[in-house]
VEXDREN-2710 file (C-alpha; in Angstrom, 1 decimal):
% VEXDREN-2710
k/r/px/py/pz
1/MET/27.2/-15.0/7.0
2/SER/29.9/-17.3/6.6
3/PRO/29.4/-20.4/4.6
4/GLU/31.0/-22.2/7.4
5/ALA/28.0/-20.1/9.5
6/THR/25.0/-20.5/7.2
7/ALA/26.1/-24.6/6.8
8/ARG/25.8/-24.4/10.7
9/PHE/22.4/-22.7/10.3
10/VAL/21.3/-24.8/8.2
11/ARG/22.1/-28.2/9.5
12/ALA/20.4/-26.0/13.3
13/LEU/16.9/-25.7/11.6
14/SER/17.3/-30.0/10.2
15/ASP/18.2/-30.6/14.0
16/ILE/14.6/-28.9/14.9
17/VAL/12.2/-29.8/12.0
18/GLY/14.1/-33.1/10.3
19/LYS/16.3/-32.5/7.1
20/ALA/13.4/-33.2/4.9
21/HIS/11.6/-30.3/5.7
22/VAL/14.4/-27.9/5.1
23/PHE/15.6/-26.5/1.0
24/THR/18.3/-25.0/0.8
25/ASP/18.7/-26.3/-3.8
26/PRO/17.3/-23.5/-5.8
27/ASP/15.2/-25.6/-7.6
28/MET/13.7/-26.6/-4.7
29/THR/13.3/-23.0/-3.1
30/ALA/12.1/-21.6/-6.6
31/ARG/8.3/-21.4/-6.2
32/TYR/8.9/-19.9/-2.7
33/VAL/11.0/-17.3/-4.2
34/ILE/8.5/-15.8/-7.1
35/ASP/5.0/-14.2/-6.0
36/TRP/2.1/-14.9/-7.4
37/THR/2.4/-12.1/-10.2
38/GLY/5.8/-12.6/-10.9
39/ARG/6.8/-9.4/-10.6
40/TRP/8.7/-10.4/-7.2
41/HIS/11.9/-12.0/-7.6
42/GLY/14.0/-13.0/-4.3
43/GLY/16.3/-16.0/-2.8
44/THR/16.5/-17.3/0.4
45/THR/18.9/-18.8/3.5
46/ALA/16.4/-22.0/3.4
47/VAL/12.9/-22.8/3.0
48/VAL/12.2/-24.4/6.2
49/ARG/8.1/-26.3/7.0
50/PRO/7.4/-26.8/10.5
51/GLY/4.9/-29.1/11.3
52/ARG/4.2/-28.5/14.8
53/THR/4.1/-24.7/17.3
54/GLU/7.0/-26.4/19.3
55/GLU/9.2/-26.6/15.9
56/VAL/8.1/-23.0/15.2
57/VAL/10.0/-22.3/18.6
58/GLY/12.8/-23.7/17.7
59/VAL/13.0/-22.0/14.6
60/MET/12.4/-18.6/15.5
61/ARG/15.3/-18.9/18.5
62/LEU/17.6/-20.3/16.4
63/CYS/17.6/-17.2/13.5
64/ARG/17.2/-14.6/16.6
65/GLU/20.5/-16.0/17.7
66/PHE/22.1/-16.4/13.9
67/GLY/20.7/-12.7/13.2
68/ILE/18.7/-14.6/10.0
69/GLY/15.2/-12.4/9.1
70/VAL/12.1/-14.9/8.6
71/VAL/9.1/-14.6/6.4
72/ALA/6.2/-16.8/6.9
73/GLN/4.5/-17.9/4.0
74/GLY/1.1/-19.5/3.6
75/GLY/-0.3/-20.1/-0.4
76/ASN/2.2/-17.4/-1.6
77/THR/-1.2/-16.1/-3.1
78/GLY/-0.4/-12.7/-2.3
79/LEU/-0.4/-9.5/-5.0
80/VAL/2.0/-6.8/-3.2
81/GLY/5.3/-9.4/-2.6
82/GLY/4.7/-9.5/1.8
83/SER/5.6/-12.7/1.8
84/ILE/8.9/-13.3/-0.6
85/PRO/12.2/-13.1/0.9
86/MET/14.3/-10.4/-1.0
87/HIS/17.5/-10.4/1.3
88/GLY/18.0/-14.2/1.8
89/GLU/15.6/-14.3/4.6
90/ILE/14.1/-17.6/5.3
91/VAL/10.8/-19.1/4.2
92/LEU/9.3/-20.0/7.3
93/SER/6.3/-22.0/5.1
94/SER/3.5/-23.1/7.1
95/GLU/2.7/-25.6/4.6
96/ARG/2.6/-28.7/7.3
97/LEU/0.6/-26.5/10.4
98/ASP/-2.9/-28.2/8.7
99/ALA/-4.3/-29.6/10.5
100/ILE/-8.4/-28.7/11.1
101/GLU/-8.2/-29.6/15.3
102/ALA/-12.3/-28.5/15.8
103/VAL/-15.0/-27.9/14.6
104/ASP/-17.2/-27.0/17.2
105/PRO/-21.3/-26.9/16.2
106/ILE/-22.4/-25.2/19.1
107/ALA/-20.1/-22.0/19.2
108/ARG/-20.0/-22.2/15.8
109/THR/-16.2/-22.4/15.6
110/LEU/-13.7/-23.9/13.3
111/ALA/-10.2/-24.3/15.0
112/ALA/-7.2/-25.0/12.7
113/GLY/-3.1/-24.5/11.7
114/ALA/-2.4/-21.9/9.5
115/GLY/-1.6/-23.7/7.0
116/THR/-4.9/-25.4/6.3
117/THR/-6.1/-23.6/2.9
118/VAL/-9.7/-21.9/3.0
119/ALA/-10.9/-24.2/0.9
120/GLU/-10.3/-27.3/3.2
121/ALA/-12.2/-24.9/6.3
122/GLN/-15.0/-24.0/4.0
123/THR/-15.5/-27.9/3.8
124/ALA/-15.1/-28.6/7.1
125/ALA/-17.6/-25.8/8.2
126/GLN/-20.0/-27.5/5.3
127/ARG/-19.6/-31.1/6.9
128/VAL/-21.7/-30.0/10.2
129/GLY/-24.3/-27.9/8.3
130/LEU/-22.3/-24.6/8.4
131/THR/-20.4/-21.7/6.3
132/PHE/-17.3/-20.6/6.7
133/GLY/-17.4/-16.6/6.4
134/VAL/-14.5/-15.7/3.9
135/ASP/-14.5/-16.6/0.6
136/LEU/-11.4/-15.5/-2.3
137/ALA/-11.0/-17.3/-5.7
138/SER/-7.7/-18.2/-4.5
139/ARG/-9.5/-20.5/-1.9
140/ASP/-7.7/-23.4/-3.4
141/SER/-4.7/-22.2/-2.2
142/ALA/-4.9/-19.8/0.1
143/THR/-4.5/-20.4/3.9
144/LEU/-6.0/-19.4/7.4
145/GLY/-2.6/-18.1/8.0
146/GLY/-2.5/-16.0/5.2
147/ILE/-5.8/-14.7/5.2
148/VAL/-5.0/-13.3/8.6
149/ALA/-2.0/-12.2/8.2
150/THR/-3.2/-10.0/5.4
151/ASN/-6.9/-9.1/6.8
152/ALA/-8.5/-10.7/3.5
153/GLY/-11.5/-9.7/2.9
154/GLY/-12.9/-11.3/-0.7
155/VAL/-16.5/-11.6/-1.9
156/ARG/-18.2/-12.5/1.5
157/VAL/-17.1/-9.0/3.4
158/ILE/-20.6/-7.8/3.0
159/LYS/-22.5/-10.6/4.7
160/TYR/-19.8/-11.5/7.2
161/GLY/-17.0/-8.8/7.5
162/ASP/-13.3/-9.1/6.7
163/THR/-11.1/-11.9/8.2
164/ARG/-10.2/-9.5/11.5
165/ALA/-14.1/-9.4/12.3
166/GLN/-14.2/-13.1/11.8
167/LEU/-11.0/-14.3/14.1
168/LEU/-12.0/-15.6/17.6
169/GLY/-8.3/-16.7/18.6
170/ILE/-5.1/-17.0/18.0
171/GLU/-2.1/-18.6/18.6
172/ALA/1.5/-17.4/17.7
173/VAL/5.5/-16.9/17.7
174/THR/7.0/-14.4/18.2
175/SER/11.0/-13.2/17.5
176/ASP/12.2/-14.7/21.0
177/GLY/10.1/-17.7/20.6
178/SER/7.6/-16.6/22.3
179/VAL/4.1/-18.4/22.1
180/LEU/1.5/-16.4/22.7
181/THR/-2.4/-18.2/23.0
182/ARG/-5.3/-15.8/22.9
183/TRP/-8.4/-18.3/22.4
184/LYS/-11.6/-18.0/23.9
185/ASN/-14.6/-19.9/21.9
186/PHE/-17.1/-16.5/22.2
187/THR/-16.8/-13.3/21.9
188/LYS/-17.0/-11.0/24.7
189/ASP/-13.6/-11.3/26.2
190/ASN/-12.3/-8.1/27.0
191/VAL/-9.6/-8.2/28.4
192/GLY/-7.0/-5.6/27.9
193/TYR/-5.9/-4.8/23.9
194/HIS/-7.2/-7.0/21.1
195/LEU/-4.1/-8.9/20.1
196/PRO/-5.9/-11.0/17.6
197/GLY/-6.8/-7.6/15.9
198/LEU/-3.9/-5.9/16.2
199/LEU/-1.9/-9.5/14.6
200/ALA/-4.7/-9.6/12.0
201/GLY/-3.1/-7.6/9.3
202/SER/0.2/-7.4/10.6
203/GLU/1.7/-9.2/6.8
204/GLY/4.0/-11.4/9.7
205/THR/5.3/-8.5/10.8
206/LEU/4.8/-9.0/14.8
207/ALA/4.7/-12.9/14.8
208/VAL/4.4/-16.1/13.1
209/ILE/0.9/-17.1/13.4
210/THR/0.5/-21.3/13.7
211/LYS/-3.1/-21.3/14.4
212/VAL/-6.3/-19.8/14.1
213/LEU/-9.8/-19.7/15.9
214/MET/-12.3/-19.0/13.8
215/LYS/-16.1/-18.0/13.6
216/LEU/-18.7/-19.6/11.4
217/HIS/-22.2/-18.8/10.4
218/VAL/-25.4/-20.6/9.7
219/PRO/-25.7/-21.0/6.1
220/PRO/-28.5/-19.4/3.4
221/THR/-31.2/-22.3/3.1
222/ARG/-31.7/-21.1/-0.3
223/THR/-29.6/-18.8/-2.7
224/GLU/-30.0/-17.2/-6.5
225/VAL/-27.3/-15.8/-8.4
226/MET/-28.4/-13.1/-10.6
227/LEU/-26.1/-11.4/-14.0
228/ALA/-27.2/-7.6/-14.6
229/GLY/-26.1/-5.2/-17.2
230/VAL/-26.3/-1.9/-16.4
231/GLU/-25.1/1.5/-17.9
232/THR/-24.2/2.7/-15.1
233/ILE/-22.0/2.1/-11.2
234/GLU/-24.8/4.3/-9.3
235/SER/-27.4/2.2/-11.9
236/ALA/-25.6/-0.9/-10.0
237/LEU/-25.3/0.5/-6.4
238/ALA/-29.7/1.1/-6.8
239/LEU/-30.4/-2.2/-8.3
240/THR/-28.5/-3.8/-4.6
241/ASP/-30.6/-1.1/-2.7
242/ALA/-34.0/-2.3/-4.3
243/LEU/-32.6/-5.6/-3.5
244/ARG/-31.8/-5.4/-0.1
245/ARG/-35.3/-3.0/0.3
246/ALA/-37.6/-6.2/-1.0
247/GLY/-36.1/-8.2/2.0
248/LEU/-33.2/-10.1/0.7
249/THR/-30.1/-10.3/1.7
250/ILE/-27.1/-9.5/-0.2
251/GLU/-24.2/-12.4/-0.2
252/ALA/-21.7/-11.1/-2.0
253/ALA/-22.3/-7.7/-5.3
254/GLU/-19.6/-8.0/-7.5
255/LEU/-18.8/-5.5/-10.3
256/MET/-17.4/-6.1/-14.0
257/THR/-17.4/-4.0/-16.8
258/ASP/-17.7/-4.7/-20.5
259/ASP/-13.3/-4.3/-21.0
260/GLY/-12.9/-7.3/-18.4
261/MET/-16.5/-9.3/-19.6
262/THR/-14.8/-9.8/-23.0
263/LEU/-11.4/-10.7/-22.2
264/VAL/-13.3/-13.3/-20.1
265/LEU/-15.3/-14.6/-22.7
266/GLN/-12.3/-14.6/-25.1
267/HIS/-9.6/-16.8/-22.9
268/ARG/-12.2/-18.8/-21.5
269/LYS/-14.1/-19.1/-24.7
270/LEU/-17.6/-18.6/-23.5
271/ARG/-20.5/-17.9/-24.9
272/HIS/-21.8/-13.8/-23.4
273/PRO/-24.0/-14.6/-20.4
274/LEU/-26.4/-12.4/-22.0
275/GLY/-29.0/-11.0/-25.2
276/ASP/-27.6/-7.6/-24.3
277/SER/-24.0/-6.2/-23.9
278/ALA/-23.6/-3.2/-21.2
279/PRO/-20.8/-1.0/-20.3
280/TYR/-21.3/-2.6/-16.5
281/TYR/-22.1/-6.2/-15.0
282/LEU/-23.6/-6.2/-11.6
283/LEU/-23.5/-10.1/-10.3
284/VAL/-25.1/-10.5/-7.0
285/GLU/-25.9/-13.9/-5.0
286/ALA/-28.9/-13.2/-3.1
287/SER/-31.0/-15.0/-0.3
288/GLY/-33.8/-13.9/2.2
289/SER/-36.7/-15.1/1.0
290/PRO/-38.6/-18.5/0.7
291/ASP/-38.8/-17.5/-3.0
292/VAL/-35.5/-15.4/-4.1
293/ALA/-35.9/-16.1/-7.6
294/THR/-38.9/-14.4/-8.0
295/VAL/-38.3/-11.4/-5.4
296/LEU/-34.8/-11.2/-8.0
297/LEU/-37.2/-10.9/-10.9
298/GLU/-40.1/-8.4/-9.5
299/THR/-37.4/-6.0/-8.8
300/LEU/-35.8/-6.4/-12.2
301/GLU/-39.2/-5.5/-13.6
302/GLN/-39.2/-2.9/-11.1
303/ALA/-36.2/-1.6/-12.3
304/GLY/-36.6/-0.5/-15.1
305/ASP/-34.4/1.5/-17.1
306/LEU/-31.4/0.9/-14.4
307/VAL/-31.1/-2.7/-15.7
308/VAL/-29.9/-3.3/-19.8
309/ASP/-30.2/-7.5/-19.9
310/ALA/-30.4/-9.8/-17.0
311/THR/-30.2/-13.7/-15.9
312/LEU/-30.8/-15.6/-13.1
313/GLU/-29.4/-18.9/-12.8
314/HIS/-29.4/-21.7/-9.0
315/GLY/-25.7/-22.4/-8.8
316/ASP/-22.1/-21.1/-9.6
317/ARG/-21.7/-21.3/-13.4
318/LEU/-22.5/-17.0/-13.3
319/TRP/-19.7/-16.9/-10.8
320/GLU/-17.4/-18.4/-13.3
321/PHE/-17.6/-15.3/-15.4
322/ARG/-16.1/-12.9/-12.3
323/GLU/-14.3/-15.7/-10.9
324/SER/-12.2/-16.1/-14.2
325/HIS/-10.8/-11.9/-14.6
326/THR/-7.8/-13.0/-13.1
327/GLU/-6.7/-15.5/-15.0
328/SER/-7.9/-14.0/-18.1
329/VAL/-6.0/-10.2/-17.2
330/ASN/-2.6/-12.8/-16.2
331/ALA/-3.0/-14.6/-20.3
332/ALA/-3.9/-11.7/-22.3
333/SER/-1.1/-8.9/-21.0
334/VAL/2.5/-9.1/-22.5
335/THR/4.3/-8.2/-18.6
336/PRO/3.7/-8.8/-15.3
337/PRO/0.3/-7.0/-15.3
338/VAL/0.1/-4.5/-12.5
339/LYS/-2.5/-5.3/-10.0
340/LEU/-3.6/-2.6/-7.3
341/ASP/-6.6/-3.9/-4.7
342/VAL/-7.4/0.0/-3.7
343/ALA/-11.0/1.4/-2.1
344/THR/-13.1/4.4/-2.5
345/PRO/-15.9/5.2/-0.6
346/VAL/-19.1/4.1/-2.8
347/ALA/-20.0/7.4/-3.5
348/GLU/-16.7/7.9/-5.2
349/LEU/-16.5/5.0/-7.0
350/GLU/-18.4/6.0/-10.2
351/SER/-16.5/8.9/-10.6
352/PHE/-12.6/7.4/-9.6
353/ILE/-13.2/4.7/-11.8
354/GLY/-14.2/7.1/-14.9
355/VAL/-11.2/9.8/-14.4
356/LEU/-9.4/6.2/-14.0
357/ARG/-10.0/5.4/-17.6
358/ARG/-9.7/9.1/-18.9
359/GLU/-6.0/9.3/-17.7
360/ILE/-4.7/5.9/-18.5
361/ASP/-5.5/6.3/-21.4
362/SER/-4.6/10.0/-21.9
363/VAL/-1.3/9.8/-20.0
364/PHE/-0.1/6.1/-21.0
365/PRO/-1.8/4.7/-24.2
366/SER/0.1/1.5/-23.9
367/VAL/-1.5/-0.1/-20.8
368/ARG/-4.5/-1.7/-20.9
369/LEU/-7.2/-1.0/-17.7
370/ILE/-9.5/-3.8/-16.3
371/VAL/-11.2/-3.2/-13.7
372/PHE/-13.3/-5.4/-11.1
373/GLY/-14.4/-6.2/-7.7
374/HIS/-16.1/-6.0/-5.1
375/LEU/-19.2/-3.5/-5.4
376/ALA/-20.6/-3.0/-2.0
377/ASP/-17.7/-2.0/0.1
378/GLY/-16.1/0.2/-3.0
379/ASN/-12.7/-2.7/-3.5
380/VAL/-11.8/-2.7/-6.6
381/HIS/-9.0/-4.5/-8.3
382/VAL/-7.3/-2.3/-10.5
383/ASN/-5.5/-4.4/-13.1
384/LEU/-3.1/-2.3/-16.2
385/LEU/-1.7/-4.2/-18.8
386/ASP/0.9/-4.4/-20.9
387/ALA/2.4/-2.2/-18.6
388/ASP/6.1/-1.7/-19.4
389/PRO/8.4/-2.6/-16.1
390/ALA/10.0/0.6/-16.1
391/VAL/7.1/2.4/-15.7
392/ALA/5.2/0.6/-12.8
393/GLN/6.7/2.6/-10.4
394/ARG/5.2/5.7/-11.9
395/ILE/2.1/4.1/-12.4
396/THR/1.4/2.9/-9.3
397/GLU/1.8/6.0/-7.8
398/PHE/-0.2/8.1/-10.5
399/VAL/-3.5/5.5/-9.4
400/PHE/-2.8/5.5/-6.0
401/GLU/-3.0/10.1/-5.3
402/LEU/-5.6/9.8/-7.5
403/VAL/-7.2/6.8/-5.2
404/VAL/-6.4/9.1/-2.0
405/ALA/-7.9/12.5/-4.6
406/HIS/-10.9/10.2/-3.8
407/ASN/-11.1/10.3/-0.2
408/GLY/-9.9/6.5/-0.6
409/SER/-7.4/3.3/0.5
410/ILE/-4.3/1.8/-0.9
411/SER/-4.9/-1.1/0.0
412/ALA/-8.2/-2.7/0.8
413/GLU/-7.1/-6.3/0.6
414/HIS/-3.5/-7.8/0.4
415/GLY/-1.7/-5.7/3.0
416/VAL/1.1/-3.1/1.7
417/GLY/4.0/-6.0/1.4
418/ARG/6.8/-4.7/-0.5
419/SER/4.9/-2.7/-3.4
420/LYS/3.0/-0.1/-0.9
421/ALA/5.4/0.3/1.0
422/PRO/6.9/3.5/-0.1
423/TRP/3.2/4.6/-0.6
424/ILE/2.1/4.1/2.9
425/HIS/2.1/8.0/4.1
426/LEU/-0.9/7.7/1.4
427/GLY/-2.6/6.4/3.5
428/ARG/-1.4/6.5/7.0
429/SER/-0.3/9.9/9.1
430/ALA/2.8/10.7/10.1
431/VAL/1.8/9.8/13.6
432/ASP/0.1/6.4/12.7
433/ILE/3.7/5.4/11.4
434/ASP/5.2/6.2/14.5
435/LEU/2.7/4.3/16.7
436/MET/3.2/1.3/14.2
437/LYS/7.5/1.6/14.2
438/ALA/6.7/2.1/18.3
439/ILE/4.5/-1.3/18.4
440/ARG/6.7/-2.8/15.8
441/HIS/10.0/-2.4/17.7
442/GLY/9.0/-2.8/21.3
443/VAL/7.2/-6.6/19.9
444/ASP/10.1/-7.6/18.0
445/PRO/13.0/-5.7/18.6
446/ALA/15.9/-7.5/17.0
447/HIS/13.9/-6.4/14.0
448/ILE/14.2/-9.9/12.1
449/LEU/10.1/-10.5/10.9
450/ASN/9.7/-9.6/7.8
451/PRO/12.3/-6.8/8.5
452/HIS/11.5/-5.3/4.7
453/ILE/7.9/-4.2/4.7
454/LEU/5.4/-2.4/6.5
455/PRO/6.5/1.0/8.7
456/ALA/9.7/-0.3/9.1
457/ASN/11.4/0.3/5.5
458/SER/9.1/2.7/4.1
459/ALA/10.3/5.9/2.7
460/PRO/9.5/9.4/4.3
461/PRO/7.1/11.4/2.2
462/THR/10.4/13.8/0.9
463/ALA/11.9/10.3/0.0
464/VAL/9.2/9.3/-2.3
465/ALA/10.2/10.1/-6.0
466/ARG/7.1/11.9/-7.2
467/SER/5.4/11.1/-11.1
468/SER/5.2/13.4/-13.6
469/ALA/2.1/12.4/-14.2
470/ARG/-0.7/15.1/-13.5
471/ILE/-3.1/13.9/-10.9
472/PRO/-6.2/15.8/-12.7
473/PRO/-8.7/17.9/-10.5
474/ARG/-11.7/16.6/-9.3
END
C-alpha cells in the first residue's frame, strides 16, 4: 500500500477499536513481531486490539476491503512462528477479549473470550470445585483462543485428551466479517460438520476465534507425585502400566533424560531430587485411591530392577524439574535453540530417541540434544542447542525424516506454522493437502487470514531441498 493508503487504513482501524488500541510505533509493536523462540522476526502494518466481537467484525471487513492480511495472536507462546506477521499483515491481538462470561458447575462448562489465559481459566474452574483439563508450562501467557487454534496438548492429555476433545462450542469471525456461532452446552449435537473441531488446529487460517466454550472436569480428591529414575524408556512405560493396573488414574506421565535434568539442576541451582542419577526420569502424577501414596510405594517395590531410585511428594515441588526444562534449554544454548515438537507411537519411542542421539552426535557433532516430553502419548520435545542458524533447516529436515521413519508425526502440539510448512508433505498425503487447500479457499477466498502458513504456502515435495544428512536404516 502507498503511505497515503496505509494512513487511511490505520485511521479506519482507530475508528473501529479506538486509537489507544492500534499500535504502529516499532517500540510498541516489537513484542508482537518476534516469536517466543527468538527465531522468527517479522513486521506489521499495525497491531490492533479489539475488545468486542463486533470490533473484530469491523476489522475483518476493513482488512478485506484493503487487501491486508490478518494474523491472529494470543499469548505469542507458539514455537513454530505461526502467529508472527512476516509480510506486513496486521496483528489482531486477543488481549482485550479476555472476559470469563460464565462457569456452569452443573453442565461443567466454561465460556470465555479467546484472550483468557489458561491460568485464568484454571482459577475460574477451581472456584466452583472443578478443573480445566488443559495444562502447560506457558499457562500464564497462553490463551484459550491460542490453544484452540493450535489444538494444544500439554501434560493432561493422558487423562482429558487434547484441546479439541474438550471444546464444546466456538464463536469466530470469518474473513468477510461473518460471525460463526456454534454454541451448545452439551456434547450430543450431531447436525452436520463439526465446525468447532475444524477450527481447532486451523492456526488462524479459517477464522479469528473470539469466544470458546470448554468442558470442565471433576478434580481428583488427592494426587501424589512420583519421580523415578529408570534405565530405559521401556522401563518407564512398564512402570506406568503397572501403576494403571494397580488401580491408579494417571493424571500426567512425563519423561526426562539425565542430560536435561543436569541442565535444570545447573540453571536453577537445585539439588538432585534422587540419591542416584539415571539415564531417564519418569514423573508421574497419580490419583484414584484413598491412599495413593501407599499404592505408589507398593508398585515401586514390586517393580524391582525397573527402578534405579524414586521419591514421592504431595504437591508441586517435583514438577519444577520438568517445567524448568524449557527455560534451562533457552539459557544454555548459544543460539536460539531449534525446537521440534514431534510424536511417535509409544512402541517406537525408545528406538527413535536412541537413533536420534547417535545420529545427531555423528552428523551434527557441535549440536547438543535435549529431549523431554509426554511419555504416554509419545510426544517428544526435541531441543537442539548451539545449532548454527545456517544448518537449522537441514537439521530440522533430518529430524523430521527420522520421525517419519518411525511412523510418527512432525507436529504433535504446536501446529505447522511457518517453520514446518516446507515439510507438511511428510505428514499428509497429496490428497489430504489438496482437500485442506480447498477448505481454506472456500472459507477465505481472499486469502487474508494468516496467508503464509499451512498448506496454502507449503512447498510440494519436489520443491523441498533434500538434506545431505543420511537417515540411518531402522
